[in-house]
Each structure stands twice: as C-alpha cells, then as structure tokens.
N, C-alpha and C positions, 0 to 999 in steps of 0.2 A: 325030283322031290315036289308033289302037288303044293302050289303056293295055297297059303292061308291069307286069303283077299280081307279077313277079318282081324290081322294083325294090327293093333294100337298104331303101328307107327306109320302106317298108310294115312293115317288119318288129323285132321286138323280139330284142336278142340273150338267147340261150335260160338262160346263166349269169347273167345279170341279172334275169332274169324268174322265173326259180326264188328270187333273193333276194327277192323282192320278195313271193315264195308266204313265208317263213320272216317277212318285217314281219307278215304277217297271222295268222300262228300269232302271233306278238308282239302284235299287236294284243289278242289273246282273253285273253293275262297280262296284260295292262293296265286290262282294260273289267274296272271298278269293277260293274259289275251281273252280273259271272258272281260263282258261289260259291268263294270266297278260297283254297280248298286245288285246285280246276278250276284254277284262276289257276295254283297252282306247278305242274300238270300239263303247262299249255301253255307254263309255263317252262323245263322239263325237254325236252319238244319242240324247242324251238327250240333247243338245244346240241345235242340227240341228231342233227338235222337236221344240224346244220353241221358234224358230225364225218366223218359219211360225205362230205357235200361237196366236204370238202375231201379225205379218201381216194379221191375216185372222180373229180369235173369236176375240182376246181383243179388236185390231181396230173396228169389226163390233158391241161389247157393248157398246164405244165411240160414235160413229155414231148413236146410239140409243137414248143414253142419250144427245149429240147435238142435235138431233131431238126433243127433251123432247118424246120418245116413253117410255109409262108407262105399257103396258101388264107385266102379270106375265107370266115366264117360267111353265114348267109342276110340278117345285117345286117349285110354290109361292111367285118366287122373279123377283123384277123389275130388268131393266139393272143398275143402280146406286146399288142397291145392290150386287149384281153377280158379277159388279167389284169392288166393295169393299173387298169380301169376297176372291174374284179370285186372287185378288194383294196381299192380304197377303198370301195365298197359294204359289205362288210362290217366294214372297223372304223367306219361307220357304225352298223351291225347291231349290232353287239358294247357298242359304248359305249348304244345306247339299251336293248338288254338291262339290261346294269347300272344304268343311271339308273334304269330300270324296278323293280327288284327291291331297290334299295338305298332309292328316295326312295319308292314305292309299297306294295312289297309287306312288305318287311320291317316297316315300321310297323303295316301292317293285320294282319299276325301279332303286333305284341308287343300291340294293342289285341286280339287275338284270347284272348288269352293265352299265344304262345307265342313266343317270345325268344330268337333265334339270337345268342348269344357271336361278337363279331366277333374279336376278337382274347384271346391267353393272359392276357394284360395287365390285363384287365377280370374276371378271374376273384375270387370273393371268399376270402378265406383259407380257411376249410371248402372249397370246390372247390377250390382250387391242393392241398388236401391231396387232396381224394379222385379227382382226376385225376393226380397223381402214383403213387399207390397204384396205379389204374388200368392204367398205363402199366408199373408194373414187374411187375405179375401180368401183365397179358393181353397186351401193343402189343411187349414189350420183347424178349420170346424168338421174336419171326416174323420181326423186322427185321434187315436185311443191307447195315450202311453199309458203302460203298464207299468209298477215299481214292482220290486221282489222283497219283500220281509216277513216277519214271523207270524204277521198278519193275512198276508196274502202271496200266496204259492206260485210258484213258477207256474205261467201261464202253457195253456196251448198253442205251438208254435206250429200255422199252417203247414201244412203239406207247399213247396214249392213257393213260399210266399218271399216277398224282401222284404229284410227288417233291418232295423237302428236300434242295435246293443249300445248300452251303456252302462260306466261303471261312474255311480254318483256320489256325492257326501252331502247331509246337511250343513247349509251355509252356517260358516263362525264355529262350529266343532271339529273335532278331531276325529269323529265317529270311524267305527266300517266302514269299510263302502260296502254298497250297496248295488244291487241290477236294476237294469231297468231297460223297455224295448218300446218299440214302437213299430207296425207296420207299416210298409210305405201301401200306400192305397192303390188296390190294383184297377177302381173307377176312376180316378183319376189318368191324364196322360202321362206315360214316363218321362218320352222326351219332348222337353221346355226348349222353344226355339224364345231366345235372347231378343231386344229390340238393337234396329241398327243404333248405331252411334249418333245418328241424328234424330230431332227430337220429333213427334209428329208422325211418324211412318206409319204408311198401312200395311197391314196385314202380305199381301202383294207386295208393295215393295221392299217390304222386307227378305220375301220369295226370292226377289228379284235383284238382291242386294248383290249377289256371289256375282251376276253379269257387270255388276261396276266396278269389280277388284277385289274389296272387301269379300272377306268369306261372310256365310250365315255360320253364325252361330249358334251350339244347342248345347244344354247340359241336363242331365240327368234328375230326376226328381227326386232321387234319394240324397243328394247333393246338397238339396235343397231344405229339406229338412235336417239335414246334419247341419246346416250352416244356422239353423234357428230353433235345435234342439232346445237351445238355454229357456225358450220361453214355454217349453211342456214341462220344462221342472224349476220353478220357478223358484223355489226354497232350497234348490239346491246347486252343489257347485259341481260342474261337468270335468271328469278328471279325464276319463276317453268315449269318444263315441265312433263307432264302425260298423261298418255291414255286416251281415251274413245272410244266409239261407239254407234250409232245409230240406230235404228231400226224406221220404218217408216211404216205409214196407207197402205198395198198394196191392199187391200181389194178396189174392183170397180164396181159400178151397172150397166150393161149395159142399156140402152133406147133400146131393137132391134127392138121394133114395129117402132118405129121411123128414125132408124138407114137406113142411102140409100143403105149403103154397108157395111155389118158385118166384113168384114175382115179389113176394114179401121178402121174402130169403135174400133177394139180391139186392134188394134197396135198403134190408138192414145192413148186409155185406158193404156195401159201396159205400156208406156212412161210415165206417169204423176205415177208410185210407185215410180220414185226416187227424185218424190216432194211433196210424200203426208206428212202429219203433224207426227213431230216425237213422237213419244210413249210411248218407251223407250230409258232411258241413261244409258248407264254401264259406269264407271267411276272403275279408279285404285284406289283403297282404299288407305285412306290420301291424297287425290286429295286436292289443295290449297283452301279455301273458294272463296278465290278471282276468281280464274279459274270458280269453279263451277258455282257460284253466275254470271260467265258474261254467262255458255254453257245454263242454265235453260231460263235464260230471251232470248237467242237470240230463241233458240230452242221450248220455250214456254212450255216447261218441269215443274212440280209440284214435290214435293218431294216423294211421293210415286212411282214415274215411275223411280225414279233415285235407281240403282242399285249399291252400294258398291261392287266391287270384290275384294279378295285376291288372284291374279295368276292373268295367261294370260286371255284378257277378248278371249272372242269367242271360247271354248274349241272345235271347231269341229277342232282344229288346230290337238286334239288328233287323230283325224283320217291320219294325216302324218305323226305322230310318228309312229301309227303301219303299216302304209308301208314304213318304212326306214329295211334295207336288214340287214342281220346279226344275225336276232333275230327269225328266224323261230318255234324254238324251246319251244317258251313261246305262239305260237299261235296256231287254231286250225291247224287238217292237213286240208289240202286243198279238198274240195269235189269237184269230176268227176261226173255230171248228167250220169247212163248207158242208155244207148238205149233200144229203146223200140222195147220189143221182136216180137210183133205183126207186125211189118215193118221191121225184119229179113230176110235176102235172098225171099225177094216180088220182082217181076219186076218193079212195080212202087206205090206210096203209095194208089193209087185207087185200085190197086187190095187189099191193105190190108186192106184196109177202105171198100171191096165188100165181104170182108170172114165175116165182122161181126162189130160190135162197138168195137171200142179202146177206152179204159181209160187212159188216163196218169195223175201221179200226178207227180207235178214237185214240187221242182227241184232234188227230188230224181229220177227221169228220164228226159230223156232228150230231150228239147224244139225242139231238130234239124225237130225231124217230120213236127212241125208247120212251119217252116218256107218254109223243104223241098215243103207240100204243095202246098205254093206259087210259088216255083220257077218251079218244076216240070208243074203246072198248066199254067205257063207265056209261057212254051219251047212245051209244048203238043199240037200236031196238031188237037188232037180231042176234047180240050177243048175250047165253045165258050164263056163262059163269067165268068169275078170273080168280087166277090162283098165284099166286106170287112169296115167293123167299126175300127176304129181307135181312140181311145185316148191319149194311152201316148206310144210312140215307143224310139227306142234307139238311141243317137246322128250319129249310123255309121248305118241306119237300114237296114238289106236286104231283109226283106220284102217290104219295100218301090223300093230299089234295082227291086226287082222280079216283082212288080206292072210298074214299071215304062218297064221293059222289056217285060212283056206283054203287055202292049199298043201298043207297038215298033212292036210285033208281029202278031197285028192287032183283038188283043181278044177285046173282051167288056169289059172295067174294070170301075166299079163304086166305090169310095170309100167315105165313110163317115170320114169326120175328125173333129174332136170338137176342135173347135179352141175356146171352153170357159173352156178349163182343165187348172185350175189354177196352175198358176207358167210353166206351157209347153206352154203358148201363142203362143209365137215369136217362136219356134222350130215348132209347126204344121203348125203358116204361112208360114213356109217356106216349109212344108213337103207340105203342099196344094198348093203352086206356083208348086214346081216342078211337081207334079204331073200332074197336068193342064198344065206343058210346055209339058210334055212328051204324051200326049193325052187321059189322064184320064179322066173320069164324078166326079169332084168334088161335094161332097153335104159339106157345112159347117155347119152342125147343123141344131139345129128348131129352131127355135124363142121360148123364154121361156124355152125350155128345154133343157140340158146338155142330148146327147148320150153315156152315160157310158155302154151300152152293150157291148159284144164280140163275133162275131159272123163275121165268113167269110163262104159264100156260093159258091163253082165251080159248073158251069152247064158243062158235057162233053157228049157227043154224044156216046157211047158204043157202042160195037157192037148189043146189045139187043136194043137200043134206049136211049134217052134223059136220065141221070140221076144225079139227084141234091146229091152232096158230100159236108158237111155241120162240121165245126169245132164252137164248143161253148165252151167256159171257163169261169172263174172264174178272169181271172189275165187278162193282157193288154198284146195288140201283141209286146213286148219290147222283145229281146232275152237278153238282158243284165240282165233287176230285174228277169229274168226269172231263173238267177241260183241262186237269192236268196231270192226269195218269193216263201211260198207255195201254188200253186193252181193246180187247177183239169182241165181238159179238156177233150172231147171227140168228138171222127172222128165218123160220121157215113152217110148213107146214105139212111136211112129210107124214105121211099115216104112219111109219114105223115108231118116229121120233116122238109124236101126238101120244101112242100108246102108251111110250115109256113114261113120258112127263104124267099123265093119271094116274097109273104107279106109281112115279116118285111123292105125289101128295096124298095118295091113300093111304101109302106107307107110312109119311109124317104127322099124316093125320088120325090112322086108325091101326098102325102097326101091322100093317097086310102085305107082305112081300108076295109079289106074283112069281108063278112058279118059274117064266122066264121071261129073261129080256132079251130085246131087239137089237140096241146100236148106243146106248148110252151106257157111260161107264161108271160106278157108284162105287164110294171110300163110306162104310169104312166095308162095305161086302164084298167087293172081288177087284176093285181097282188097281190095289198094288199086285195080287196076282196076274193082271192084264199087261203091267208095264213091264213083269220080270218077263212074261212070256215073250212081249214083243223085242224086248233084247235079245233073249236067247234066240228068237228066229231069225237076228240080224247075226247072230253065231253062227247057226246052221247055215247059212246064206254064203258067209264070207269060208267057210270050212268046206262048202263044195263049190268054190270058184266062183261063186253069183255075185253081183254088185250088194253092198252093204256100207249104210251110213247112219248115224242116228246123231242127228241137230234136234238138241232141248232149251229149250229158253222158259226162266223161272224165275221166283224171288229167292229163294233158296233151297241146299240141297244138302243135309246132312242124314237122311237115311241111310243104316248101314247097311241093309239090306238091298237096296238100290243101289250103292253104291261099291257093293263086292259083285254084282252085277256084272255094273259100269269096268269093273279091274277084270274082269274074268273074257270081257268081249274084246277090251282094249287089248288082253294077251293074248288074243284068237286072231288077231289083225283089223280089228274094226274100227274106223274112224270114228272118232265120236269129236263135235264140237258143241262146246257147252254156251250156253248164255246166261250166267245166274247173278242177279244184281245185287244180292246182299250177302248171307252166310253162304261157302262154301266148305265143307270138310274132306272135299275128294285133296289128294298131292297128285299133279302133274308131275308127267317126267321121270316115274322110277321106273328102272330097267325090269323089264317084260312083267310091266303090273301097269303103269298109265302110260307108257311112251304115246300111245294112239291118241290120247285127248287133250284138246285144248280146252283152257278155262277162261270166259272174258267177261266183264263185268261192264255197265255202260252207264254213266252217272252223266246225265246233262239236263236241259230244261225241265222238261218232263219227269215223272215217276217213271220209272220200266216197270210194268204193271202185269203185262199180258203172260199167261202159258199158255207156248206152244211146243208142238212134239213131234217130232218126225223121223219118220220110220224108212228107210228106203227099199226094202223089202224086195231084193230083186229085181227092180226096174218097179213094182208095182206098187208105188209110193203110198202111205198113209199119213194122215196128218191129224193130229187132236188138238181141240184147245178145252182149256177148263178154268177150274177154280182150284185146282191142288198143286202147292210144289211138293216136290220129293223130299218130305219131311215125313217124319212118324206122327206127329199130333194131325197131317193133313191124308193121312194115308192109313190111318189107325185109328182115331179118335175125333173123326169131323164125319159129316156128310158133304161127301164132294161129289161134281157131277164133272167129267170128260166128257166133251160129244165128238164123235167125227165128224170131218169136212169133206163131204163128200165132193160137192161140186168138182168139176177139174179147171176151170176157171179160179175159181177160190185156193182150191190147194196150190195152183201156180202162184196168185198173191201169196199165201202164207211162206211159201217158199220163200220168194223176191225179198218179202220184210227179213227172213230171215240170215237169206246169203248179205244182204244189206248189212244187218247188224255183223256179222262176220269180217265185212269189209272196213267198220267203222274203224277210222284212228284218230279219231276229235274226242268224242265221249268216252271211248273204251278206253280200259286197263285190261293186260293180259297177266294171268296168272303163274307168277314164275315158277320152275323147279323145287326152290326152297321150301314153298308149302305156304309162306306167308306172304311176302310180298309182292305187289300188283306193278306193272310199268306200263307206258304210255307208249303205243306201238311205233317205231323206230318211221319214220312219213318220209324219210329221205329218198329223193329220186320216185315218190311215189303223191298218186294223187288223191288229195284230200277228200278222205270221206266224211260226212257227218250225217248220221244214218236219220236221224228227226229232220234236220233240214230238207233232206231228199225228200220224206215221208208228206213232210208239209206241202214242197211245191208236186212232189206228186197226186196229192189227196185235191188240190187244186187245178190240176190239168186234166184229172178225172171230170169233177164236175166241169169245168167247163168244156169240155170235148161231148159233154151229153147235152150242151143247151141246143135249143132252135140253131140252124146254118141260115145264113144270111144270103142270097141270092145274088146277083153280080149288079144290081142296083141297089144292093145294102138295106133290101127290104127283110123282116128276117120273119119267116113260117112260127106259126107258132097255133098248135091244136087250138081249137075250139073246146071252152068247158064244159062240161056235161049242166044239163039244167041244174040236178041237183049239186052239184061241185060250184056251181056259179052260187048259190046261195049259202054256202056256208061262210058264217061269220069267220071275219080275218083278225089274225091277231095284230 
C-alpha cells in the first residue's frame, strides 16, 4: 500500500517545535562548559524569544479560537488543542528557566564575585541608606503612581513593561482595599550597583571589589521602588506590594487591498499593539490573592495565562548584567571579523568583483564590503543607478546614509523598504520617509506579500560598456546583526544574474514579470516547484543507481509539501541531512518514511541564519543560497530570492561549511526519533568539533595567507598603489 506522506502522525506541531528550540537555547544557559557570562546572555535570549512568541504565535492561536477557526494543523491539532498543549509546554519551560537561574546561575555568579540581592529586606543598613537616597534623588522624580477608584479607571498597562501593583487603604480607616500601580521606568538602569562596605569608594574600586574577596552586590530597580512605595502613596497604608508584567497581543492583520495609504495604515496598526488584549500575566511568586484577583479581572486573564515567577520578572535583564564591566574573563573573547581577501589591494570594490565572483561568510568575514559597495557606488561618477531591498537595517545604518548620499549625487536610487517587517515597522517607516526626502524612489513593498529577499543592483558604465554588479545574501542589510548572525553573501557581475536582478526590480516597481529568467529562483513564483523538482531529481538518481544526497541548512522547516517530498525521497533511499536551527515539523527515524533523514540544530555564540541547499545530482552537484526557509510563508507569501553558486571553489567552500556543521558536536543537538527531544552528540572517543570556532580560525588563516609574503631577509613585498587609490581618503 502506498504511504501517505501527509499523514498528521508524521508531523510535529509547529508551535511546540518552537518551544523545543527555546529549550535548546536554555540548555546553553545551563551548560557549565559555556563561559558564565555567556550563559547569562543565553538566559536573556530565552526570555526575549518568549516575549515575541507570545505576541505573535500565541496571540494568533487565541485569535483563531475567538474567530471559531477549526481547521487542523499539519499535525492534526485544532487551534484550541494546540493552545492547551502549548501553554503546558511553556509553563514547564519557564519553570525550568527559573530553576536554572536560581540554582545554577545565581550561585555561580556569587562564586565569581557578583551577588544579586533578591529582596530589598536583605540589604545592609548602609545599603538601605544608599538606595533610599538614590530613590529620592533619581527615581522618585520619574515615577507616576496611579490609583484606581470610582473616579480613576484602571490605567493602560503598557506591553512588556515591569510594574509594581499594590493594595492600599486610607490611613486610619477600615475602607475597602483599593488598587494602585506604578510602572518601573525603563529610562533608568534596572541593575543598580550597591556601594562597597567601605566609605568613599570610587566606581572603579567598586568594580574591582570582587578581586579583593568581597562580592560586588547589585539589586534590581523594582526592589528599590518596592522598598520606598509608601513614599508614593503618603495617605495610605500599603497592605501588599508586588511585581507584575503583562504581554499583549502584538499580531495585527492588514487589509492591504482596502488601505489607501499603506504607510499610514501600518502606523495606525502599530500603535494598537500597546492596547492589544493581555495574553500573559507574569507575577511575583506568592502574590497576595486579592491583588492577583483584581489584576486577572481587569486584564481579563485566565489561570493558565498566569505565570508565577520565583525571581526577577523579565530575565532579559541578564543582558544588562552581561554588559557590566570587570568580568571580561568570564566572557567569550570578542570576535573581530577579518577582511575579505578579494578586496584587499584593489582600487575599488568593482575591480574586485570584475576579477571573479566573491563569496563571503559572515560574521567570520567582515560585512564592510557590503557597506562599501553602496558607499563607493554613491560617489563613483561611473555609477548610474543603485537598486536595493531593505527588510531590517541597523539603528544608525551606514547603508541608509550611503543611499541618501547617492540620491544627492544625482544617481537613480530605488529602494524597496518592507514596511511589514514585524516589530521593525516603525523603524522602516522612518527610514522610508528619510530616503524619500533625500530623493530616492521608495517602494513600500507589495500588496499581500512581504519582500524578504536580499538583493542589491548597481548599474555602472565601465570602460567596456554598461555592467551590472549584484550582491545577493541570506541575511539582512544590517551592519549590527552581521556581527552576530552567520550568513552567506555573494558579489557577482555575471551577466545572467545581472539580467535577472534587473527583472526583479522591474517586477517590484512596475509589476512587470519578464517572459523568462536565467538563474535566480523567486518565490512566490516558482521557487517551491523548483525545490520539489530538485528533490525528485535526487530520487530519480538513486533509482538509477547514481549518487544522491541532499544537505539543507535553514532556520525553519514546516512546509508540508516539502516535508512530504523529503519523506518520499528518504523512502526511496536518498540520504538527507538537515541542519535546522529552529522549528522542525519533520520527524526522523520513521520506518519506511524517514529512516534516511537526520536533523541537527546548532546553537552557539553566533545565531545560525544562513540558508544553503546542496543537491548531489549524480556527481554534478548544485548548491544554492538565499533568503528563504522551507516554510509556507517563505515559499508562498513572500518575495524571496535563492541563487545558484556557480564557481567550483565556492561550491567546495559551501560544502565544507555544511560538512563541518554535520560533524559539530559542541553547539549541535540531534533530533531523536521520538520527534520532540534533541540530544547532544556522544563525544566519547571522538575529536571535538566546534564548527563556529573552526570557521573563525579558517577565516583568519585565509586572510593571513592572502597577505604579501616576506623574503628571506624579512622584507615584505607590497604592491604599489595606483595614483587614484593613494588619493582616496582613509577611514
């Protein structure tokens, strides 16, 4: 009987798979082999991930339930069943997170010389005097205490803010209890360093205190406010005062076809986020029942949406602790990306690209050439036009500045700014306005589609005619995240890719799709069909007794059509190795279905973000990189670009990256046949392989090998610069 590869029993629920990913991040926070302060960073990431997950994915499920949506997911679960299972999983994750924080991280920090004072009652007399003075001088003027009574309704509690709630009663009366609240101000440092026991200590002496034996003590700002809350409600007795935090529904649906002005519509919807329904309430463990009852009633929160926390609410504060000075020995050595050898010693970046395609592996290699590509194009008199897609950029983006300059220089500058990039909408709206003001032609994305592709086209009038220079990537044009995310970038002036790049921008700006394409694969047009064809070709090869192998690296895998094709290929005998950082709805080890499939997830110092797809093709292998994961949204609802890597040297380099990650036994976790759990590979008797550390070292070695060689007398031969190059200003 023919197997039904779409059977729900072969699939994992997407949301639960994501929770398992956050478990893998938490495992790094628990891993005692990871430097202590790096563990703090992972602890912060767990909380940050959860915040966004609630605002989008949990919110989406709640909206489905309220709308009466009954369709099952690929794992056969209706929205209500998904939400029930999901909240149970999240409660367990949060409990595990705080157990790790309290029982492992806090004691380890104390041993290392940093003590977190959990409650203000634990302060010494001198410290109490210090925080009380600090409160009156620096905190009190910023606070806005808010009482709730017949004349003052329950206030708007802003999304993700930390608050102190209290039940109060007028002094000298037996009146009913009233509710009062105050927001912990985010404009002040949440981590407050307490003074040393000795008087007159300088800040430097405080920071060095741990070296003298006594730990450096810190306390959270909310504890200082709680200690002094009576000063905010002078005519009231404080019956109880405890911390709470809410998360609101941050998901919104745009009626793009009906919107007269997309920019204004998105601005309006973004403002609604602060007023979305409360979908999670985090409270201090042991909160007074009367206070909790009041909050649940006003926020319309059910019991399963309440999270009782033993420790500081919102552990993104761990990133603040990570940033404290004086603990560098407990952190990873800071990585500085190395220069890209192909651009060393060339007169311009365009000269380097003309010599041949340039493949870059970030953050091991510098992102600077990508920024320089726009900067040089902006002032180069031979450049006629610059066209670029922007999804997420940095806060003070040098690329935006270069595009503005290019427009000022009279270049034709076209920029697609994706206004619907989730949680970056406000930034992108501001960038779009600035670019328009500078004279750029700005496209606000396409109706019904997000433009997630990463492509830049520079049209230049070279001495031998018009030439198109193209940059394609797997990551955003963000110089900040490029230091933290692993991505692949390609520079090329290949004429066929140049033609396709022109067609892409014509399609984005004028809805004009060409009759044919050369090399680029585009979603939502035919990218999915092309991937299916490539998978089926491997099946045909294995049936013909030819070599067949698929290696695919991506962020997430949940497209049922792709998974069904992978199952069919595995059943036919194709070896499939998947490197999936986050969501994976595919199960491994199912007899006659997925016995030939392996899945591993790598969580390390850098965020694994690149997408690389390898197809053996009977020895004539093809390798593609791009912006698309194997998810329905990427393949069907976004403009994505996947590009072939043609140069054999670059193909070998990408295969080396994949092979190294498949051997990783430090950052990698391997998916078990039970479909949910991942385990660290057994390293007994095996060589330790940390793929990220290897790539750091290899990038350095590649750069050093490209440097001019010295002769036997120690003299270094350095090519003379051309007159035009020597006249260039130095950064």
